[in-house]
Rosetta silent file (secondary structure, phi, psi, omega in degrees, C-alpha in Angstrom):
SEQUENCE: XXXXXXXXXXXXXXXXXXXXXXXXXXXXXXXXXXXXXXXXXXXXXXXXXXXXXXXXXXXXXXXXXXXXXXXXXXXXXXXXXXXXXXXXXXXXXXXXXXXXXXXXXXXXXXXXXXXXXXXXXXXXXXXXXXXXXXXXXXXXXXXXXXXXXXXXXXXXXXXXXXXXXXXXXXXXXXXXXXXXXXXXXXXXXXXXXXXXXXXXXXXXXXXXXXXXXXXXXXXXXXXXXXXXXXXXXXXXXXXXXXXXXXXXXXXXXXXXXXXXXXXXXXXXXXXXXXXXXXXXXXXXXXXXXXXXXXXXXXXXXXXXXXX
SCORE:     score description
SCORE:     0.000 S_00000001
   1 L     0.000  148.386  179.942   51.337  101.065  -55.075 S_00000001
   2 E   -97.476  131.920  177.823   52.698   97.541  -55.474 S_00000001
   3 E  -132.464  117.457 -171.308   51.752   94.869  -52.920 S_00000001
   4 L    54.991   35.825  176.150   53.238   91.366  -53.404 S_00000001
   5 L    78.490    7.561 -177.995   54.224   92.591  -56.862 S_00000001
   6 E  -113.728  128.859  176.290   50.639   93.491  -57.825 S_00000001
   7 E   -74.667  136.265 -178.703   49.547   97.029  -58.651 S_00000001
   8 L  -153.004  160.182  172.773   46.360   98.012  -56.843 S_00000001
   9 L   -80.707  176.022 -173.720   44.237  100.926  -55.737 S_00000001
  10 H   -61.595  -41.592 -178.474   44.021  101.879  -52.046 S_00000001
  11 H   -63.398  -47.344 -179.737   40.880   99.798  -51.342 S_00000001
  12 H   -65.094  -36.720  178.988   42.287   96.642  -52.913 S_00000001
  13 H   -60.660  -43.109 -179.623   45.610   97.223  -51.199 S_00000001
  14 H   -65.039  -37.544  178.738   43.927   97.322  -47.797 S_00000001
  15 H   -65.178  -42.119  177.824   42.068   94.105  -48.570 S_00000001
  16 H   -63.935  -42.452 -179.555   45.294   92.377  -49.565 S_00000001
  17 H   -62.119  -42.125  179.727   47.060   93.659  -46.481 S_00000001
  18 H   -63.333  -44.607  179.382   44.265   92.375  -44.278 S_00000001
  19 H   -61.447  -37.640  179.387   44.333   88.947  -45.897 S_00000001
  20 H   -62.833  -44.571  179.134   48.088   88.771  -45.403 S_00000001
  21 H   -62.834  -43.506 -179.271   47.738   89.456  -41.692 S_00000001
  22 H   -60.891  -42.839 -178.383   45.005   86.853  -41.330 S_00000001
  23 H   -66.327  -41.125  179.210   47.091   84.199  -43.035 S_00000001
  24 H   -61.531  -43.572 -178.606   50.138   84.945  -40.896 S_00000001
  25 H   -72.741  -35.980  178.829   48.156   84.670  -37.693 S_00000001
  26 H   -61.505  -39.925 -179.579   46.277   81.622  -38.880 S_00000001
  27 H   -63.763  -21.595 -179.547   49.562   79.821  -39.496 S_00000001
  28 L   -91.768   -0.367  173.247   50.430   80.406  -35.849 S_00000001
  29 L    51.664   60.901  178.525   47.259   78.662  -34.633 S_00000001
  30 L   -65.082  129.157  173.505   46.153   81.174  -32.031 S_00000001
  31 L  -130.874  143.350 -177.080   44.164   79.604  -29.231 S_00000001
  32 E  -110.021  124.155  174.768   42.791   81.450  -26.237 S_00000001
  33 E  -120.298  128.524  178.681   42.838   79.914  -22.773 S_00000001
  34 E   -93.767  131.076  175.599   41.459   81.876  -19.845 S_00000001
  35 E  -114.680  142.534 -177.216   43.202   81.571  -16.506 S_00000001
  36 E  -129.024  143.433  168.540   41.650   82.855  -13.331 S_00000001
  37 L  -144.605  132.005 -176.918   42.839   83.718   -9.848 S_00000001
  38 L   -94.650    1.927 -174.205   40.685   85.482   -7.293 S_00000001
  39 L  -115.136  117.569 -177.111   43.557   86.394   -4.992 S_00000001
  40 L   -69.278  -14.602 -176.702   45.600   89.498   -5.686 S_00000001
  41 L   -77.940   -7.117  174.035   48.419   88.264   -3.450 S_00000001
  42 L   -73.318  120.952 -178.043   49.624   85.813   -6.073 S_00000001
  43 L   -65.785  154.788 -175.869   52.698   87.423   -7.599 S_00000001
  44 H   -58.243  -38.926 -176.887   52.742   87.922  -11.353 S_00000001
  45 H   -72.089   -9.743  175.260   55.533   85.385  -11.916 S_00000001
  46 H   -71.293  -12.797  178.342   53.419   82.683  -10.293 S_00000001
  47 H   -75.616  -27.272 -169.741   51.424   82.681  -13.510 S_00000001
  48 L  -120.670    1.347  177.927   54.346   81.449  -15.564 S_00000001
  49 L  -150.401  140.004  178.423   56.522   79.427  -13.207 S_00000001
  50 L   -73.268  128.620 -177.097   55.850   76.867  -10.503 S_00000001
  51 L  -122.456   -6.299 -176.589   56.922   78.304   -7.150 S_00000001
  52 L    86.828   -6.179  178.786   55.298   75.974   -4.651 S_00000001
  53 L   -81.609  106.395 -175.955   52.942   78.734   -3.497 S_00000001
  54 L  -130.375   45.840  175.407   49.579   77.006   -3.466 S_00000001
  55 L   -67.311  136.010 -179.408   47.497   78.945   -0.939 S_00000001
  56 L   -59.755  124.851 -175.612   43.795   78.359   -1.589 S_00000001
  57 L   -87.385   61.226  177.644   42.571   81.329   -3.641 S_00000001
  58 L  -120.755  155.654 -179.108   39.300   81.761   -1.837 S_00000001
  59 L  -119.174  170.111  177.230   38.007   84.783    0.046 S_00000001
  60 L   -70.851  -19.497 -172.389   35.721   85.296    3.002 S_00000001
  61 L   -98.695  -30.754 -173.549   33.150   86.888    0.699 S_00000001
  62 E  -162.725  163.941  167.405   32.926   84.657   -2.389 S_00000001
  63 E  -120.112  160.345  175.029   34.281   81.811   -4.525 S_00000001
  64 E  -115.690  143.253 -178.394   34.685   81.730   -8.293 S_00000001
  65 E  -130.370  153.270  178.443   33.634   78.821  -10.484 S_00000001
  66 L  -137.308  170.698  172.468   34.240   77.855  -14.128 S_00000001
  67 L  -119.901  142.528  176.308   33.195   75.208  -16.636 S_00000001
  68 L   -99.962  134.294 -178.182   35.582   73.080  -18.707 S_00000001
  69 L  -114.620  -41.114 -178.129   34.708   72.476  -22.358 S_00000001
  70 L    75.445   28.648 -177.383   37.841   71.109  -24.055 S_00000001
  71 L   -57.542  -34.583 -171.178   37.033   72.896  -27.320 S_00000001
  72 L  -109.397   21.256 -177.699   40.684   73.006  -28.395 S_00000001
  73 L   -75.511  -21.912  177.989   41.912   69.611  -27.209 S_00000001
  74 L  -130.509  146.397  176.212   41.966   68.159  -30.730 S_00000001
  75 L    87.334    2.808 -179.789   42.867   69.670  -34.086 S_00000001
  76 L  -129.607  126.273 -175.303   45.162   72.379  -32.677 S_00000001
  77 L   -71.071  136.723  172.974   48.931   72.049  -32.533 S_00000001
  78 L    67.907   20.341  175.057   50.768   72.356  -29.194 S_00000001
  79 L   -88.107  -49.590  179.420   47.655   72.768  -27.043 S_00000001
  80 L  -108.314 -179.697 -179.676   47.724   69.328  -25.437 S_00000001
  81 L    98.147  168.776 -174.260   50.490   66.782  -24.937 S_00000001
  82 L   -59.407  -33.200 -178.725   53.530   66.618  -22.686 S_00000001
  83 L  -111.883   21.275 -178.045   55.051   69.804  -24.120 S_00000001
  84 L   -87.137  174.725 -177.912   51.808   71.605  -24.925 S_00000001
  85 H   -60.227  -47.171 -176.747   50.361   74.827  -23.585 S_00000001
  86 H   -63.583  -37.385  177.388   47.950   73.189  -21.164 S_00000001
  87 H   -65.563  -40.002  178.987   50.705   71.025  -19.673 S_00000001
  88 H   -63.526  -41.472  179.705   52.935   74.067  -19.222 S_00000001
  89 H   -72.917  -34.943  176.183   50.180   75.964  -17.446 S_00000001
  90 H   -63.488  -38.531  177.576   49.251   72.939  -15.360 S_00000001
  91 H   -66.487  -24.638  178.050   52.890   72.727  -14.215 S_00000001
  92 L   -85.672    4.692  173.923   52.607   76.373  -13.195 S_00000001
  93 L   104.385    3.452 -179.706   49.767   75.496  -10.833 S_00000001
  94 L   -90.466  126.516 -176.325   46.665   76.029  -12.988 S_00000001
  95 E   -78.247  134.355  176.373   44.109   73.256  -12.670 S_00000001
  96 L   -90.213  -12.931 -171.528   42.814   71.605  -15.829 S_00000001
  97 L  -121.579  -34.607 -179.129   40.049   69.744  -14.013 S_00000001
  98 L   -67.975  147.706 -179.322   38.850   71.652  -10.940 S_00000001
  99 L  -118.993   -3.307 -172.739   35.918   74.002  -11.462 S_00000001
 100 E  -131.508  127.254 -178.680   35.670   75.681   -8.046 S_00000001
 101 L   -73.459   -2.868  169.724   38.226   77.957   -6.422 S_00000001
 102 L   -71.986  -16.383 -175.798   37.176   76.588   -3.068 S_00000001
 103 L  -115.604  -15.038 -177.321   39.146   73.502   -4.157 S_00000001
 104 L  -141.679  143.634 -177.518   41.988   74.887   -6.299 S_00000001
 105 L   -69.632  -37.168 -176.347   44.243   77.925   -6.046 S_00000001
 106 L  -141.426  134.942 -176.665   44.194   78.701   -9.768 S_00000001
 107 E  -115.650  154.098  177.039   41.789   77.613  -12.496 S_00000001
 108 E  -132.571  135.924  172.401   42.089   77.426  -16.271 S_00000001
 109 E  -152.967  172.982 -171.568   39.338   77.255  -18.867 S_00000001
 110 E  -101.117  140.403  175.739   38.690   78.096  -22.491 S_00000001
 111 L   -72.534  152.232  174.952   37.090   81.159  -23.951 S_00000001
 112 E   -87.216  119.360  179.055   34.089   80.831  -26.283 S_00000001
 113 E  -109.139  115.650 -177.521   35.081   81.771  -29.829 S_00000001
 114 L   -87.305   -6.845 -174.893   32.113   82.333  -32.145 S_00000001
 115 L   -93.953  121.097  179.078   34.279   82.917  -35.218 S_00000001
 116 L  -109.731  125.912  179.292   34.889   79.888  -37.451 S_00000001
 117 E  -130.333  119.542  178.662   37.600   80.094  -40.119 S_00000001
 118 L    55.881   37.056  176.738   38.425   77.118  -42.327 S_00000001
 119 L    81.389    2.600 -178.805   36.639   74.831  -39.890 S_00000001
 120 E  -125.244  159.708  178.545   38.618   76.024  -36.853 S_00000001
 121 L  -106.814   70.860  178.903   38.084   78.577  -34.099 S_00000001
 122 L   -76.566  145.535  171.239   41.362   80.464  -34.320 S_00000001
 123 L   -88.637  109.876 -170.194   41.905   83.583  -32.263 S_00000001
 124 L  -154.938  166.162  174.971   42.773   86.027  -35.039 S_00000001
 125 L   -52.898  131.115 -176.977   41.791   89.454  -36.395 S_00000001
 126 L    98.910  -12.066  179.864   38.055   89.367  -37.024 S_00000001
 127 L   -79.415  157.725 -178.389   37.351   86.828  -34.252 S_00000001
 128 E  -159.680  158.670  179.065   34.820   87.524  -31.514 S_00000001
 129 E   172.564 -148.219 -174.680   33.101   85.733  -28.655 S_00000001
 130 E  -149.980  171.842  168.700   32.594   85.653  -24.912 S_00000001
 131 E  -144.699  142.133 -175.602   33.798   84.175  -21.646 S_00000001
 132 E  -131.847  134.081  170.358   31.664   83.209  -18.675 S_00000001
 133 E  -140.501  176.732 -170.876   32.473   82.430  -15.066 S_00000001
 134 E  -128.615  140.402  177.619   30.465   82.381  -11.846 S_00000001
 135 E  -113.072  121.992 -178.763   30.632   84.258   -8.554 S_00000001
 136 E  -113.172  105.216  178.346   29.212   82.504   -5.498 S_00000001
 137 E   -65.476  147.679  178.910   28.761   84.773   -2.440 S_00000001
 138 L   -95.889  -14.662 -176.194   29.375   83.142    0.922 S_00000001
 139 L  -129.819  163.845  175.760   27.148   85.460    2.924 S_00000001
 140 L   -70.592  156.403  179.403   23.747   87.102    2.605 S_00000001
 141 L    97.595  166.144 -177.113   23.588   90.587    1.146 S_00000001
 142 L   -88.148  152.117  175.609   25.090   92.210   -1.922 S_00000001
 143 L  -133.928  156.518  175.523   28.787   92.576   -2.702 S_00000001
 144 E  -123.334  124.072 -175.207   30.789   94.561   -5.246 S_00000001
 145 E  -120.784  128.594  175.237   33.932   92.953   -6.642 S_00000001
 146 E  -101.064  124.025 -179.336   36.579   94.673   -8.780 S_00000001
 147 E  -105.478  149.985  170.076   38.512   92.317  -11.055 S_00000001
 148 E  -102.653  138.534  179.119   41.798   92.839  -12.872 S_00000001
 149 E  -127.711  125.962  178.966   42.077   91.569  -16.451 S_00000001
 150 E  -136.911  153.968 -178.971   45.386   91.282  -18.291 S_00000001
 151 E  -113.762  136.857  175.654   46.531   89.702  -21.553 S_00000001
 152 E  -139.136  177.661 -177.135   49.768   87.775  -22.029 S_00000001
 153 E  -140.459  159.609  174.770   51.193   85.413  -24.591 S_00000001
 154 E  -127.018  154.092  175.765   53.082   82.163  -25.038 S_00000001
 155 E  -140.340 -177.639  179.095   55.302   80.948  -27.843 S_00000001
 156 E  -115.442  147.619  174.342   57.413   77.876  -28.614 S_00000001
 157 E  -129.962  148.926 -179.757   61.173   77.411  -28.468 S_00000001
 158 E  -119.964  128.763 -178.459   63.265   74.545  -29.803 S_00000001
 159 L   -88.532 -175.287 -175.225   66.480   73.426  -28.114 S_00000001
 160 L   -64.512  -20.405  179.660   69.594   71.896  -29.652 S_00000001
 161 L   -98.555   13.733  179.463   68.010   68.440  -29.507 S_00000001
 162 L    66.603   22.959  172.829   64.894   69.646  -31.350 S_00000001
 163 L   -82.447  132.289 -176.802   62.765   69.461  -28.211 S_00000001
 164 E  -102.802  131.964  177.336   59.928   71.993  -28.339 S_00000001
 165 E  -126.084  152.022  175.463   58.749   73.836  -25.238 S_00000001
 166 E   -98.459  123.888 -174.858   55.974   76.376  -24.647 S_00000001
 167 E  -133.391  157.821  178.497   57.298   79.501  -22.886 S_00000001
 168 E   -65.240  147.559  175.019   55.974   82.988  -21.992 S_00000001
 169 L   -77.895  132.496  179.553   56.418   85.792  -24.516 S_00000001
 170 L  -108.329   -1.741  179.495   58.897   88.431  -23.321 S_00000001
 171 L   -74.803  106.656 -175.162   58.468   90.868  -26.213 S_00000001
 172 H   -62.214  -39.208 -179.256   56.914   93.903  -24.526 S_00000001
 173 H   -61.126  -42.446  179.563   55.754   95.494  -27.777 S_00000001
 174 H   -64.060  -42.052  179.392   53.772   92.385  -28.732 S_00000001
 175 H   -65.945  -39.891  176.665   52.095   92.200  -25.318 S_00000001
 176 H   -60.250  -39.056  179.336   51.230   95.912  -25.507 S_00000001
 177 H   -64.331  -33.814  176.842   49.599   95.300  -28.888 S_00000001
 178 H   -60.217  -35.846 -179.497   47.394   92.620  -27.337 S_00000001
 179 H   -61.098  -35.123 -176.575   46.024   95.270  -24.984 S_00000001
 180 H   -95.427  -18.637 -174.137   44.792   97.341  -27.916 S_00000001
 181 H  -101.350  -26.862  177.178   43.793   94.687  -30.412 S_00000001
 182 L  -105.088   96.455 -172.134   41.911   92.191  -28.228 S_00000001
 183 E   -93.124  141.723  178.950   39.113   94.323  -26.761 S_00000001
 184 E  -121.259  144.768 -177.035   36.866   93.288  -23.865 S_00000001
 185 E  -136.171  154.835  178.026   33.412   94.601  -22.938 S_00000001
 186 E   -92.470  -10.740 -179.104   30.949   93.975  -20.113 S_00000001
 187 E  -143.533  152.871  176.447   27.848   94.106  -22.318 S_00000001
 188 E  -155.740  134.533  173.699   26.650   93.151  -25.791 S_00000001
 189 E  -120.391  166.724 -179.161   23.277   93.279  -27.534 S_00000001
 190 L   106.846  137.484 -175.499   22.176   91.969  -30.911 S_00000001
 191 L   -84.635  -23.152 -178.907   21.257   88.481  -32.062 S_00000001
 192 L  -132.756  162.759 -177.801   23.870   88.184  -34.822 S_00000001
 193 H   -55.088  -40.748 -178.482   27.392   89.441  -35.418 S_00000001
 194 H   -62.916  -22.336 -177.407   26.168   92.011  -37.939 S_00000001
 195 H  -110.085    8.164 -178.351   23.926   93.523  -35.255 S_00000001
 196 L   -64.606  137.122  172.288   26.240   93.348  -32.245 S_00000001
 197 E  -131.462  120.863 -177.163   26.502   96.521  -30.157 S_00000001
 198 E   -95.097  147.864  173.960   29.037   96.508  -27.319 S_00000001
 199 E  -134.292  162.054  174.842   28.860   98.474  -24.081 S_00000001
 200 E    67.045   54.641  175.458   31.149   98.825  -21.088 S_00000001
 201 E   -54.051  127.431  176.964   34.614   98.870  -22.657 S_00000001
 202 L   -79.926  111.808 -175.976   37.032   97.401  -20.104 S_00000001
 203 L  -110.610  146.348  177.760   39.641  100.120  -19.714 S_00000001
 204 L    54.365   28.730  169.706   42.933  100.051  -17.837 S_00000001
 205 L    63.969   28.683  175.437   42.431   96.337  -17.215 S_00000001
 206 E  -137.201  149.819  171.209   39.758   96.562  -14.503 S_00000001
 207 E  -150.345  154.424 -175.890   36.018   95.982  -14.278 S_00000001
 208 E  -120.238  138.250  177.051   33.564   95.843  -11.367 S_00000001
 209 E  -119.673  119.891 -178.479   30.655   93.487  -10.779 S_00000001
 210 E  -109.723  114.424 -175.479   27.965   94.604   -8.315 S_00000001
 211 H   -65.908  -20.598  179.677   25.539   91.826   -7.356 S_00000001
 212 H   -67.463  -16.236 -179.154   22.858   94.378   -6.431 S_00000001
 213 H   -96.668    2.417 -174.161   22.490   95.109  -10.157 S_00000001
 214 L  -137.391  168.199  174.255   21.984   91.470  -11.142 S_00000001
 215 L  -115.313  159.366 -177.869   20.004   88.352  -10.284 S_00000001
 216 L   -70.392  157.759 -177.572   21.366   84.894   -9.597 S_00000001
 217 L   -65.497  148.018  173.726   21.781   82.332  -12.340 S_00000001
 218 L  -101.548    2.466 -178.589   18.956   79.958  -13.238 S_00000001
 219 L   -70.934  130.611  179.453   21.384   77.435  -14.717 S_00000001
 220 L   -54.054  132.933 -179.439   21.221   74.046  -12.943 S_00000001
 221 L    91.306  -12.235 -177.436   24.138   73.666  -10.569 S_00000001
 222 L  -129.772   20.653 -175.358   24.780   77.425  -10.412 S_00000001
 223 L   -71.294  -11.309  174.037   21.579   78.780   -8.877 S_00000001
 224 L   -97.597   12.558 -175.333   23.541   80.028   -5.857 S_00000001
 225 L  -121.947  161.279  168.110   25.880   81.971   -8.174 S_00000001
 226 E  -101.500  130.223 -179.530   25.909   85.101  -10.296 S_00000001
 227 E   -87.312  119.777 -179.315   26.812   84.440  -13.930 S_00000001
 228 E  -108.702  118.319  179.055   29.419   86.927  -15.182 S_00000001
 229 E  -119.543  127.279  172.098   29.848   87.132  -18.958 S_00000001
 230 E  -108.378  154.053 -179.764   32.382   89.318  -20.738 S_00000001
 231 E  -120.528  145.285 -177.088   32.443   89.853  -24.498 S_00000001
 232 E  -136.861  155.794  174.481   35.497   90.258  -26.684 S_00000001
 233 E  -154.178  146.705  174.539   36.376   91.123  -30.254 S_00000001
 234 L  -112.437   93.047 -178.708   39.544   91.529  -32.310 S_00000001
 235 L   -55.352  136.021 -172.633   38.652   94.219  -34.902 S_00000001
 236 L   -73.233  -31.433  177.898   40.086   93.198  -38.246 S_00000001
 237 L  -145.291  162.701  174.338   41.239   96.704  -39.252 S_00000001
 238 H   -69.615  -29.304  176.042   41.412  100.202  -37.828 S_00000001
 239 H   -56.621  -40.034  178.354   39.035  101.276  -40.609 S_00000001
 240 H   -63.050  -44.151  178.215   36.403   99.062  -38.969 S_00000001
 241 H   -60.613  -46.955 -177.536   37.023  100.721  -35.600 S_00000001
 242 H   -63.020  -39.145 -177.072   36.866  104.191  -37.124 S_00000001
 243 H   -80.742  -24.159 -170.339   33.675  103.463  -39.053 S_00000001
 244 L  -114.839   19.765  177.546   31.870  101.506  -36.310 S_00000001
 245 E   -99.077  132.365 -178.348   32.511  103.537  -33.132 S_00000001
 246 L   -63.373  159.706  176.720   29.565  105.408  -31.633 S_00000001
 247 E  -125.595  158.098  179.266   29.552  109.186  -31.244 S_00000001
 248 E  -106.237  -21.756 -179.624   28.044  111.454  -28.600 S_00000001
 249 L  -145.367   93.047    3.751   27.726  114.669  -30.602 S_00000001
 250 L   -74.503  159.966 -178.539   25.747  113.914  -32.621 S_00000001
 251 E   -79.280  106.698  179.458   24.522  110.888  -30.670 S_00000001
 252 E  -131.721  124.259 -179.512   24.877  107.903  -33.000 S_00000001
 253 L   -94.116  125.003  176.901   25.007  104.324  -31.730 S_00000001
 254 L  -128.283 -164.010 -173.570   27.254  101.898  -33.611 S_00000001
 255 L   -61.876  -48.860 -174.718   29.041   98.627  -32.816 S_00000001
 256 E  -100.071  147.723 -178.840   31.696   99.956  -30.427 S_00000001
 257 L   -70.319  154.699 -175.699   31.025  102.379  -27.528 S_00000001
 258 L   -60.256  -29.401 -177.777   32.024  106.027  -27.845 S_00000001
 259 H   -66.758  -12.827  177.164   34.609  105.731  -25.055 S_00000001
 260 H   -63.448  -34.929  179.002   36.758  103.610  -27.367 S_00000001
 261 H   -60.501  -47.586  179.140   37.789  106.791  -29.224 S_00000001
 262 H   -65.645  -39.529 -179.395   39.136  108.376  -26.042 S_00000001
 263 H   -62.713  -41.872  177.907   40.776  105.137  -24.966 S_00000001
 264 H   -63.606  -44.100 -178.554   42.659  104.870  -28.264 S_00000001
 265 H   -59.798  -32.124 -177.707   43.811  108.489  -28.046 S_00000001
 266 H   -97.482   -0.938  179.487   45.310  107.888  -24.600 S_00000001
 267 L  -138.017   44.143 -173.678   46.793  104.439  -25.384 S_00000001
 268 H   -62.289  -29.831  179.558   48.069  104.798  -28.944 S_00000001
 269 H   -67.239  -14.552  176.742   51.153  102.676  -28.288 S_00000001
 270 H   -91.119   -7.943 -177.528   48.817   99.713  -27.715 S_00000001
 271 L  -113.465  -35.574 -169.792   47.116  100.106  -31.086 S_00000001
 272 L  -125.970  128.554  175.156   49.697  101.379  -33.583 S_00000001
 273 L   -77.744  -40.090  177.208   53.278  100.277  -34.215 S_00000001
 274 L  -129.931  165.326  176.405   53.897  103.246  -36.518 S_00000001
 275 L    63.116   22.922 -176.738   52.040  106.493  -37.310 S_00000001
 276 L   -63.332  -25.115 -179.730   50.661  106.650  -33.776 S_00000001
 277 L   -90.719   -1.185 -178.073   50.737  110.448  -33.725 S_00000001
 278 L   -78.643  156.529  171.574   48.882  110.729  -37.044 S_00000001
 279 L  -115.223   11.586  178.942   45.247  111.692  -37.455 S_00000001
 280 L   -90.787  121.866 -172.667   45.032  110.243  -40.987 S_00000001
 281 H   -59.225  -43.215 -179.747   42.866  107.132  -40.965 S_00000001
 282 H   -62.743  -37.963  178.943   44.841  105.302  -43.671 S_00000001
 283 H   -69.412  -40.486  176.742   48.108  105.913  -41.806 S_00000001
 284 H   -65.394  -36.548  178.391   46.611  104.753  -38.524 S_00000001
 285 H   -64.233  -39.066  175.879   45.251  101.666  -40.273 S_00000001
 286 H   -61.463  -43.214  178.964   48.769  100.855  -41.498 S_00000001
 287 H   -64.895  -35.998  177.754   50.051  101.186  -37.936 S_00000001
 288 H   -67.679  -44.667  177.484   47.234   98.958  -36.643 S_00000001
 289 H   -59.319  -40.501  177.593   47.978   96.285  -39.276 S_00000001
 290 H   -64.239  -30.473  175.024   51.634   96.363  -38.217 S_00000001
 291 H   -65.014  -44.171  175.145   50.422   95.772  -34.664 S_00000001
 292 H   -58.663  -42.087 -179.061   48.631   92.606  -35.785 S_00000001
 293 H   -65.481  -37.013  177.810   51.806   91.535  -37.560 S_00000001
 294 H   -62.369  -42.244  176.165   53.862   92.167  -34.409 S_00000001
 295 H   -62.170  -47.787 -177.568   51.539   89.896  -32.457 S_00000001
 296 H   -62.302  -31.559 -179.003   51.695   87.254  -35.188 S_00000001
 297 H   -77.275  -19.416 -170.606   55.484   87.331  -35.308 S_00000001
 298 H  -122.278  -16.952 -171.622   55.918   86.859  -31.567 S_00000001
 299 L  -124.812  129.819  174.966   52.887   85.106  -30.069 S_00000001
 300 L  -103.291  -29.740 -179.425   51.516   81.624  -30.723 S_00000001
 301 E  -137.001  142.581  179.499   49.005   81.408  -27.877 S_00000001
 302 E  -111.600  134.565  174.779   47.171   84.126  -25.966 S_00000001
 303 E  -121.058  142.726  176.362   46.275   83.875  -22.289 S_00000001
 304 E  -120.722  133.054 -177.789   44.028   86.216  -20.366 S_00000001
 305 E  -111.683  131.055  173.801   44.216   86.458  -16.587 S_00000001
 306 E  -118.693  126.702  178.960   41.385   87.536  -14.321 S_00000001
 307 L  -143.363    0.000    0.000   42.174   88.073  -10.672 S_00000001
């Protein structure tokens, strides 16, 4: 088959296809900003437009806290500045400076990206990392909190006067692809990327944290809190998913938990643009690559919401 005018075997073709996807996404400078709200009563459109609704997002049972790092404030286009992503989100009510939901209705902070490409931490296929926030109970005794996690995207538009604005992505297919390509887990073991093993796949956008199963943080300033860390990865190809997913019969532990297989089978529209009904790995890999391309064509910045 010919790819970019070059004849290649199937293995080389897949490598070329993967490189093409990486370059396309890299050119779009993906950056991940995490936004948090602990109150389910905030309507979905309050995430993307200022409405004047600024009720303190605190509960009788707990507050949530974050840390600001500023990892992406320099060296990344359209993150900061008057028309940048952070300014757009700040105008929508998300605080860039507050760290405690006892003081602000909605908080924003940056995800930790462990993947370095060309000196930058782009959010792209092959990237992986974590995000950490803190839960501070207000009363004695244990509590169990169920959080919702959703992924959305932003892009840029240019008006007739060449003014550039950052706006929410409305392409449903692209947002659906984010659900299947940017995976989140509640656990991870292994000291290096090559040895990572994930557990607790976050399915259907919810996860539960039970303080009775954990101890409070020993980090200075957070010793009255529970440290909640989630782990994420964007698998570079479907071949990687297929080769690195654990099995139960026989019981073999690999990078991804066995429940990922079932999750893919029941959410194929979030993983594959084409060939979703196929059981042929190469065809599914083509559909997965097209999903990455769909994200790259429509999304410049990814936001994840926890509420």
